[in-house]
C-alpha positions in Angstrom: -20.4 -2.4 -12.3 -21.9 -4.2 -9.2 -19.4 -7.1 -9.7 -16.5 -4.6 -9.9 -17.5 -3.0 -6.6 -17.6 -6.4 -5.0 -14.1 -7.2 -6.1 -12.4 -3.9 -5.3 -11.1 -5.3 -2.0 -9.8 -8.3 -3.8 -7.8 -6.2 -6.3 -3.9 -5.6 -6.0 -2.3 -2.3 -5.7 -1.2 -2.5 -9.3 -4.8 -3.6 -10.4 -6.1 -0.7 -8.6 -3.7 1.8 -10.1 -4.2 0.4 -13.6 -8.1 0.9 -13.4 -7.7 4.2 -12.0 -5.5 5.1 -15.0 -8.2 3.7 -17.4 -11.0 5.8 -15.6 -8.8 8.8 -15.7 -8.1 8.3 -19.4 -11.6 7.9 -20.2 -12.6 11.2 -18.5 -9.4 13.0 -20.0 -10.5 12.0 -23.4 -14.0 12.7 -23.0 -15.2 9.2 -23.7 -17.5 9.2 -20.6 -21.2 9.8 -21.0 -22.4 12.4 -18.3 -24.7 9.8 -16.9 -21.8 7.3 -16.2 -19.5 9.9 -15.1 -20.6 9.9 -11.5 -20.4 6.3 -11.3 -16.8 6.3 -12.6 -15.8 8.8 -10.0 -17.3 6.9 -7.2 -15.4 3.9 -8.4 -12.2 5.9 -8.6 -12.9 7.1 -5.0 -13.1 3.6 -3.8 -9.8 2.6 -5.7 -8.0 5.5 -4.3 -9.1 4.5 -0.8 -8.0 0.9 -1.4 -4.5 2.3 -2.7 -4.1 4.2 0.4 -5.0 1.4 2.9 -2.5 -0.8 1.0 0.2 1.8 1.1 -0.4 2.5 5.0 -0.4 -1.3 5.4 3.0 -1.8 3.3 4.5 1.0 5.4 3.4 -0.4 8.8 5.0 -3.9 7.8 8.3 -2.2 6.5 8.4 -0.2 9.7 7.8 -3.3 11.9 10.5 -5.4 10.0 12.9 -2.5 10.2 12.5 -2.1 13.9 12.8 -6.0 14.4 16.0 -6.0 12.4 17.5 -3.1 14.4 16.6 -4.8 17.6 18.2 -8.0 16.5 21.2 -6.2 15.4 21.5 -4.4 18.7 21.2 -7.7 20.8 23.7 -9.4 18.3 26.1 -6.6 19.0 25.7 -7.0 22.8 26.3 -10.6 22.7 29.5 -10.1 20.9 31.0 -7.5 23.3 33.7 -8.6 25.4 32.9 -8.8 29.1 33.9 -5.8 31.4 36.6 -7.5 33.2 40.2 -6.4 33.9 42.7 -7.9 31.5 44.6 -9.8 34.0 
């Protein structure tokens, strides 16, 4: 388990969710010894924190990209507008 804790930060979102599902399944099916329960709950809490961080980071990246694209579109539209000169 010490090795698992060390690698939690290196897990992908999908790996973390898969592990959370495994832990939940073990607990729901009663496969977990009471002595191991607290360790699994602690591991699950770390994985949830990791998933939240990854979701937040992804949201920030999407927001930054969207804002950049909107700025570029606005700038491009301004460049394409004809000058405000009389038609003569």
